[in-house]
C-alpha positions as CSV (number, residue, x, y, z in Angstrom):
1,M,-8.1,43.0,20.8
2,S,-8.5,45.3,23.7
3,M,-8.4,44.4,27.4
4,K,-12.2,44.7,27.5
5,D,-12.7,42.6,24.4
6,P,-15.4,40.0,25.5
7,K,-13.8,37.4,23.2
8,L,-11.0,37.0,25.8
9,N,-13.5,35.7,28.3
10,E,-15.3,33.4,25.8
11,K,-15.1,29.7,26.7
12,I,-12.9,27.8,24.3
13,S,-14.8,25.0,22.8
14,F,-13.2,21.5,22.2
15,K,-13.8,21.9,18.5
16,D,-12.0,25.2,18.3
17,F,-9.1,24.0,20.4
18,S,-8.8,20.8,18.3
19,K,-8.6,22.9,15.1
20,F,-5.6,24.7,16.6
21,L,-4.0,21.7,18.3
22,I,-4.2,18.9,15.7
23,P,-2.8,20.8,12.6
24,S,-0.3,22.6,14.8
25,A,1.0,19.4,16.4
26,I,1.4,17.8,13.0
27,G,3.2,20.9,11.7
28,V,5.5,21.0,14.7
29,F,6.3,17.4,14.2
30,L,7.0,17.8,10.5
31,F,9.0,21.0,10.7
32,L,10.6,21.1,14.1
33,F,10.9,17.6,15.5
34,P,14.5,16.3,15.3
35,I,15.0,12.7,14.3
36,F,18.5,11.2,14.9
37,K,19.3,8.4,12.4
38,D,22.7,6.9,11.4
39,G,24.6,9.6,13.3
40,A,22.7,12.5,11.6
41,V,19.8,14.7,12.6
42,N,17.0,15.7,10.3
43,I,13.3,16.5,10.5
44,P,10.4,14.4,9.2
45,L,9.9,16.9,6.4
46,G,13.6,16.4,5.5
47,Y,13.0,12.7,5.1
48,M,9.9,13.3,3.0
49,I,12.0,15.6,0.7
50,D,14.8,12.9,0.5
51,F,12.1,10.3,-0.5
52,V,10.6,12.5,-3.2
53,K,14.1,13.4,-4.5
54,T,14.9,9.7,-4.9
55,F,11.5,9.1,-6.6
56,L,11.9,12.0,-9.0
57,K,15.6,11.7,-9.7
58,P,15.3,10.0,-13.1
59,V,13.1,12.9,-14.5
60,G,13.9,15.8,-12.1
61,M,16.3,17.6,-14.4
62,Q,14.0,17.3,-17.4
63,I,11.2,18.8,-15.3
64,I,13.3,21.8,-14.3
65,Y,14.5,22.3,-17.9
66,G,10.9,22.2,-19.1
67,V,9.7,24.7,-16.5
68,V,12.5,27.2,-17.3
69,F,11.8,26.8,-21.0
70,V,8.0,27.4,-20.5
71,S,8.5,30.3,-18.2
72,A,11.1,32.0,-20.5
73,I,9.2,31.4,-23.8
74,I,5.8,32.5,-22.6
75,T,7.4,35.6,-21.0
76,I,9.2,36.5,-24.3
77,L,6.1,35.8,-26.4
78,H,3.9,37.8,-24.1
79,R,6.1,40.8,-24.4
80,I,5.6,40.7,-28.1
81,F,2.0,39.6,-28.5
82,K,0.3,40.7,-25.2
83,F,-1.7,37.5,-24.6
84,K,-5.2,38.3,-23.5
85,F,-5.4,35.3,-21.1
86,I,-2.4,36.7,-19.2
87,E,-3.5,40.3,-19.2
88,E,-6.9,39.4,-17.8
89,N,-5.7,37.0,-15.1
90,K,-3.9,38.4,-12.1
91,F,-2.2,35.1,-11.3
92,W,-0.7,34.6,-14.7
93,E,0.1,38.3,-15.1
94,N,2.2,38.2,-11.9
95,I,4.2,35.3,-13.3
96,F,4.7,36.3,-17.0
97,K,4.5,40.1,-17.0
98,V,7.9,41.1,-15.9
99,G,10.2,44.2,-16.1
100,I,13.2,44.6,-18.2
101,I,15.6,42.9,-15.7
102,G,13.2,40.0,-15.3
103,F,12.9,39.7,-19.1
104,F,16.7,39.7,-19.4
105,I,17.2,37.1,-16.6
106,R,14.6,34.7,-18.3
107,T,16.3,35.2,-21.7
108,I,19.7,34.2,-20.3
109,A,18.0,31.3,-18.5
110,L,16.7,30.1,-21.8
111,F,20.2,30.2,-23.3
112,F,21.6,28.3,-20.3
113,T,18.9,25.7,-20.6
114,F,19.7,25.3,-24.3
115,S,23.4,24.8,-23.5
116,L,22.7,22.3,-20.7
117,V,20.3,20.2,-22.8
118,F,22.0,20.1,-26.2
119,R,25.6,20.6,-24.9
120,P,27.0,22.3,-28.0
121,E,30.8,22.6,-28.6
122,G,32.7,25.8,-27.8
123,R,34.5,27.5,-24.9
124,V,31.4,29.5,-23.7
125,F,29.2,26.4,-23.7
126,N,31.9,24.4,-21.9
127,M,32.0,27.0,-19.1
128,I,28.2,26.7,-18.7
129,I,27.9,22.9,-18.7
130,N,30.9,22.2,-16.4
131,A,30.4,20.0,-13.4
132,N,31.3,22.8,-11.1
133,T,28.9,25.4,-12.8
134,G,25.8,24.3,-14.7
135,E,25.6,20.8,-13.4
136,L,26.1,22.0,-9.8
137,A,23.5,24.7,-10.3
138,M,21.0,22.1,-11.6
139,S,21.6,19.8,-8.6
140,L,21.0,22.7,-6.2
141,M,17.8,23.7,-8.1
142,F,16.5,20.1,-8.0
143,T,16.9,20.1,-4.2
144,I,15.3,23.5,-3.9
145,F,12.2,22.7,-5.9
146,V,11.6,19.3,-4.3
147,T,11.8,21.2,-1.0
148,F,9.4,23.8,-2.2
149,F,7.0,21.1,-3.5
150,I,6.8,19.4,-0.1
151,T,6.8,22.6,1.8
152,C,4.0,24.4,-0.2
153,Y,1.5,21.8,0.9
154,T,2.7,21.4,4.5
155,I,3.6,25.0,5.5
156,P,0.0,25.9,6.3
157,L,0.1,23.5,9.2
158,I,2.5,25.9,11.0
159,S,1.4,29.2,9.5
160,D,-2.4,29.0,9.3
161,Y,-3.5,27.2,12.4
162,G,-2.0,29.3,15.2
163,I,1.3,27.8,16.3
164,M,3.3,30.8,14.9
165,D,0.9,33.2,16.7
166,F,1.4,31.2,19.9
167,T,5.2,31.1,19.7
168,G,5.3,34.7,18.7
169,T,3.7,35.9,21.9
170,I,5.8,33.6,24.0
171,F,9.2,34.3,22.5
172,R,8.9,38.0,21.5
173,G,10.6,39.0,24.8
174,F,13.7,37.2,23.5
175,T,13.7,37.9,19.7
176,Y,12.7,41.6,19.7
177,P,15.2,43.0,22.2
178,L,18.0,41.1,20.6
179,F,17.2,41.1,16.9
180,T,14.3,43.6,16.5
181,I,12.0,40.9,14.9
182,P,8.8,39.2,15.9
183,G,8.7,36.2,18.1
184,R,7.1,34.1,15.4
185,S,10.4,34.2,13.6
186,T,11.6,31.5,16.0
187,V,9.8,28.9,13.8
188,D,11.7,30.1,10.7
189,L,15.0,29.8,12.6
190,V,14.4,26.4,14.1
191,T,13.2,25.0,10.8
192,S,16.3,26.2,9.1
193,W,18.6,25.0,11.9
194,I,17.3,21.5,11.8
195,G,16.0,21.0,8.3
196,G,17.6,23.5,5.9
197,N,17.5,27.1,4.9
198,S,15.4,26.6,1.8
199,T,12.4,25.6,4.0
200,G,13.1,28.5,6.4
201,I,13.2,31.0,3.5
202,L,9.9,29.8,2.1
203,I,8.3,30.3,5.5
204,T,9.7,33.8,5.6
205,I,8.5,34.7,2.1
206,R,5.0,33.4,2.9
207,Q,4.8,35.4,6.1
208,Y,5.9,38.6,4.3
209,V,3.4,38.1,1.5
210,G,0.7,37.5,4.2
211,G,1.5,40.7,6.0
212,Y,3.0,39.1,9.2
213,Y,6.4,40.6,8.5
214,N,7.2,44.0,7.2
215,A,10.0,44.6,4.8
216,R,12.7,45.2,7.5
217,E,11.7,42.1,9.4
218,A,11.6,39.9,6.3
219,A,15.0,41.2,5.2
220,I,16.5,40.5,8.6
221,I,15.0,37.0,9.0
222,S,15.8,35.9,5.5
223,T,19.4,37.0,5.5
224,M,20.4,36.5,9.1
225,F,18.2,33.6,10.3
226,S,18.0,31.3,7.2
227,V,20.9,29.3,8.6
228,V,22.2,26.1,7.1
229,S,21.1,22.8,8.7
230,L,23.0,21.1,11.4
231,P,23.9,18.1,9.2
232,F,25.4,20.4,6.6
233,C,27.6,22.0,9.2
234,L,29.0,18.6,10.0
235,V,29.6,17.9,6.3
236,I,31.7,21.2,6.1
237,A,33.6,20.3,9.3
238,N,34.4,16.8,8.0
239,T,35.4,18.1,4.5
240,L,38.0,20.4,6.3
241,G,39.2,17.6,8.5
242,V,38.0,19.2,11.7
243,G,35.1,16.9,12.4
244,D,36.7,15.7,15.6
245,L,36.4,19.2,16.9
246,F,32.7,19.5,15.9
247,I,31.3,20.4,19.4
248,Q,33.7,23.4,19.6
249,F,33.2,24.1,16.0
250,Y,29.4,24.3,16.3
251,G,29.5,26.1,19.7
252,I,31.6,29.0,18.2
253,L,29.4,29.0,15.2
254,A,26.3,29.5,17.3
255,I,27.8,32.2,19.6
256,V,29.3,34.2,16.8
257,G,26.2,33.9,14.7
258,I,24.1,35.4,17.5
259,I,26.6,38.2,18.4
260,S,27.2,39.3,14.8
261,T,23.5,39.3,14.0
262,I,22.8,41.5,17.1
263,I,25.2,44.0,15.6
264,I,24.2,43.8,11.9
265,V,20.5,44.3,12.4
266,R,21.3,47.7,13.9
267,I,23.4,49.1,11.0
268,P,22.7,49.7,7.3
269,P,21.4,48.2,5.1
270,L,19.1,46.2,7.4
271,S,18.5,49.1,9.8
272,V,17.3,51.3,7.0
273,F,14.7,49.0,5.5
274,D,11.3,50.5,6.1
275,N,8.3,49.0,7.9
276,S,6.1,48.8,4.9
277,T,4.2,45.6,4.3
278,Y,3.8,43.7,1.0
279,K,1.5,45.7,-1.2
280,N,0.8,48.0,1.8
281,Q,-1.6,45.6,3.4
282,E,-2.5,45.8,7.1
283,Y,0.3,44.5,9.4
284,Q,-1.0,41.2,10.9
285,T,1.3,40.6,13.8
286,N,0.2,41.5,17.2
287,E,2.3,39.7,19.9
288,I,2.1,42.0,22.8
289,A,-0.5,41.0,25.4
290,P,-2.6,43.9,26.7
291,E,-1.8,45.1,30.2
292,G,-3.3,42.9,32.8
293,I,-3.7,39.9,30.5
294,N,-1.6,36.8,31.0
295,K,0.6,36.4,27.9
296,Y,0.0,32.6,27.8
297,K,-3.8,33.2,27.8
298,W,-3.4,35.9,25.2
299,A,-1.2,33.6,23.1
300,L,-3.6,30.7,23.2
301,K,-6.6,32.9,22.5
302,R,-5.0,34.5,19.4
303,S,-3.8,31.1,18.2
304,I,-7.3,29.6,18.4
305,N,-8.8,32.6,16.6
306,K,-6.2,32.2,13.9
307,A,-7.0,28.5,13.6
308,K,-10.7,29.3,13.1
309,E,-9.7,31.1,9.9
310,G,-7.7,28.1,8.6
311,G,-9.0,26.4,5.6
312,N,-9.8,22.7,5.0
313,L,-7.8,20.1,3.2
314,I,-9.1,21.2,-0.2
315,D,-8.0,24.8,0.5
316,I,-4.5,23.6,1.5
317,I,-4.2,21.6,-1.7
318,T,-5.6,24.4,-3.9
319,N,-3.5,27.2,-2.3
320,G,-0.4,24.9,-2.1
321,T,-0.6,24.1,-5.9
322,K,-1.0,27.8,-6.8
323,M,1.9,28.7,-4.6
324,Y,4.1,26.0,-6.1
325,V,3.3,26.9,-9.7
326,D,4.0,30.6,-8.9
327,L,7.3,29.8,-7.2
328,F,8.5,27.3,-9.8
329,L,7.7,29.4,-12.9
330,T,9.0,32.6,-11.2
331,L,12.1,31.4,-9.4
332,A,13.4,28.7,-11.6
333,P,14.8,31.0,-14.4
334,T,16.1,33.4,-11.8
335,I,17.9,30.8,-9.7
336,L,19.4,29.1,-12.8
337,T,20.7,32.4,-14.2
338,I,22.2,33.8,-11.0
339,A,23.6,30.4,-9.8
340,I,25.4,29.6,-13.1
341,T,26.6,33.2,-13.5
342,A,28.1,33.2,-10.0
343,L,29.7,29.8,-10.4
344,V,31.2,30.6,-13.8
345,I,32.7,33.7,-12.3
346,S,34.1,31.7,-9.5
347,E,35.4,28.9,-11.7
348,Y,36.8,30.7,-14.7
349,T,37.8,34.2,-13.5
350,P,40.3,35.5,-10.9
351,I,37.7,38.0,-9.6
352,F,37.3,36.4,-6.2
353,T,41.1,36.1,-5.8
354,W,41.6,39.7,-6.7
355,I,38.9,41.0,-4.3
356,S,40.1,38.8,-1.5
357,K,43.6,40.4,-1.3
358,P,42.6,42.8,1.5
359,M,41.3,39.8,3.4
360,G,44.8,38.3,3.4
361,Y,46.0,41.4,5.3
362,Y,43.0,41.2,7.6
363,L,43.6,37.6,8.4
364,N,47.3,38.2,8.9
365,M,46.5,41.1,11.3
366,L,44.3,38.7,13.3
367,G,47.2,36.2,13.5
368,V,45.6,33.5,11.3
369,P,48.2,31.1,9.9
370,E,48.5,30.9,6.1
371,A,46.5,34.1,5.9
372,F,47.0,34.9,2.2
373,E,46.4,31.2,1.1
374,A,43.1,31.3,3.1
375,A,42.0,34.8,1.9
376,P,40.1,33.6,-1.2
377,A,38.0,31.2,1.0
378,T,36.7,34.2,2.9
379,I,35.1,35.7,-0.2
380,I,34.3,32.9,-2.6
381,G,31.4,31.7,-0.3
382,F,29.4,34.5,-1.8
383,A,29.1,32.4,-4.9
384,D,28.3,29.1,-3.2
385,M,28.6,28.0,0.4
386,F,30.5,24.8,-0.2
387,L,33.3,26.5,-2.2
388,P,35.2,27.8,0.9
389,A,35.6,24.3,2.2
390,I,37.0,23.1,-1.1
391,V,39.4,26.1,-1.4
392,A,40.6,25.7,2.3
393,S,40.9,21.9,2.3
394,S,44.4,22.2,0.9
395,I,45.6,24.5,3.7
396,A,47.9,22.7,6.2
397,S,46.9,24.6,9.4
398,V,44.1,23.0,11.3
399,K,43.4,26.3,13.1
400,T,43.0,28.1,9.8
401,K,40.7,25.4,8.4
402,F,38.7,25.5,11.6
403,I,38.3,29.3,11.3
404,I,37.4,29.2,7.6
405,G,34.8,26.5,8.1
406,I,33.0,28.4,10.8
407,L,33.1,31.6,8.8
408,S,31.6,30.0,5.7
409,L,28.6,28.9,7.8
410,V,28.2,32.2,9.6
411,Q,28.2,34.2,6.4
412,I,24.9,32.5,5.4
413,I,24.5,34.5,2.2
414,Y,25.4,32.8,-1.1
415,L,24.1,33.4,-4.6
416,S,23.9,29.9,-6.0
417,E,20.9,29.0,-3.8
418,M,19.7,31.2,-0.9
419,G,20.6,34.5,-2.6
420,A,19.0,33.6,-5.9
421,V,15.8,32.6,-4.1
422,L,15.6,35.9,-2.3
423,I,16.4,38.0,-5.3
424,G,13.5,36.3,-7.2
425,S,11.1,36.6,-4.3
426,Q,8.7,39.3,-3.2
427,I,11.1,40.4,-0.4
428,P,12.7,43.7,-1.5
429,I,16.3,42.5,-1.4
430,N,18.8,42.9,-4.3
431,V,22.4,41.8,-5.1
432,K,23.8,45.0,-3.6
433,H,22.1,44.3,-0.3
434,L,23.4,40.8,-0.2
435,A,27.0,41.8,-1.1
436,I,27.1,44.4,1.7
437,L,25.6,42.0,4.2
438,F,28.1,39.4,3.2
439,I,31.0,41.7,3.7
440,E,29.6,43.0,7.1
441,K,29.2,39.4,8.3
442,T,32.7,38.5,7.2
443,L,34.4,41.5,8.8
444,I,32.5,41.3,12.1
445,A,32.5,37.6,12.5
446,L,36.2,36.9,11.7
447,P,37.7,38.5,14.8
448,L,35.1,36.9,17.0
449,I,35.8,33.4,15.5
450,V,39.6,33.9,15.9
451,L,39.1,35.1,19.5
452,F,37.0,32.1,20.6
453,T,39.3,29.7,18.6
454,N,42.3,31.1,20.5
455,L,40.5,30.9,23.9
456,L,39.9,27.2,23.2
457,G,43.5,26.7,22.4
458,I,42.9,25.2,18.9
459,Q,46.1,25.1,16.8
């Protein structure tokens, strides 16, 4: 839209303004409005997810087993028989026609599902069905897919009716200089911060597929801004016995998270992701107001124009259902395979202990008490975010537990949930990217955490 675009001077009708305001207000309330209850904070969407989880709990695992079974079996059979209904339908083809890696992942997922359902005897099967491996993975998956179910039908309220366009223009002056990402990403961040990273990741995936983020932006936002929720941070602090220091704990977490992200987005691998869009579509984000145009006027006008394109209730239900079916059938086998594999490696092999040896020297150099005892906790979070708290809970030093707890939350990247979702999504991120980013976060964040911990005199 140019400076001379007559649309800028068009009078905004009440009908057009209402189509922007009402859905956006509902979306902001559901995704961003904090509700304090029983000493915890959550968003309305979070309470909806908790309600559905309780309702579906008796059959939730069976549904996930069934979906993984259907996804894997149809994928395998299609590779053999080339079903016509799949070849001639783009929607089903995108789900069931996969490459060799996808085929391998779904085959392994089928084996894991068989093991979890029938629980046969044997060492290999016992490793899979352990409470800390297969059962934990299924619990995480249940939460993820209930979250996706609710979010698929509500996410248009903040993505399709203008509020992200409005916040994008307003906050770009903050997000782009610091993190080289659009202002609309503030919605992803705040949603993750209050409600949980699964919801934030889904917003990011949808924005990337829609052409609002390019590959570099989507990679940055999904790996650096899909932070865990505030309530989970408190859980980690309490698990480590430092809940009485939570204000200091969360303050350092926020500061170190911002500083480390400012650095990491400017070095490989994030800095070398290209600016291509999903399937090379036209880039949709335009947050810079033309010269001479008030940015608030520009933001409102763009938001209302976006809202005009938003669908009706039937469109939301139809598109939400298609998105959920696509996500469930595509991601369920991937998450199951990656999560169980990572947790089995963590539980039954000394790999994380071996590779954490250098971290013992690093912690010792930084003056962290019980450095070598704490070293595995700095690496094992790559498998699952809760594992560092479990590993570090036996450490005597309050200071060390305080540092490890903050680090585990700053690292963000873990394979059992967030990493598995990203690897199975359209965002061009692989395990190698995640591993490098995890190491970068760890090495950069640790000295900062230790510095601020020392400044606060925590011992």
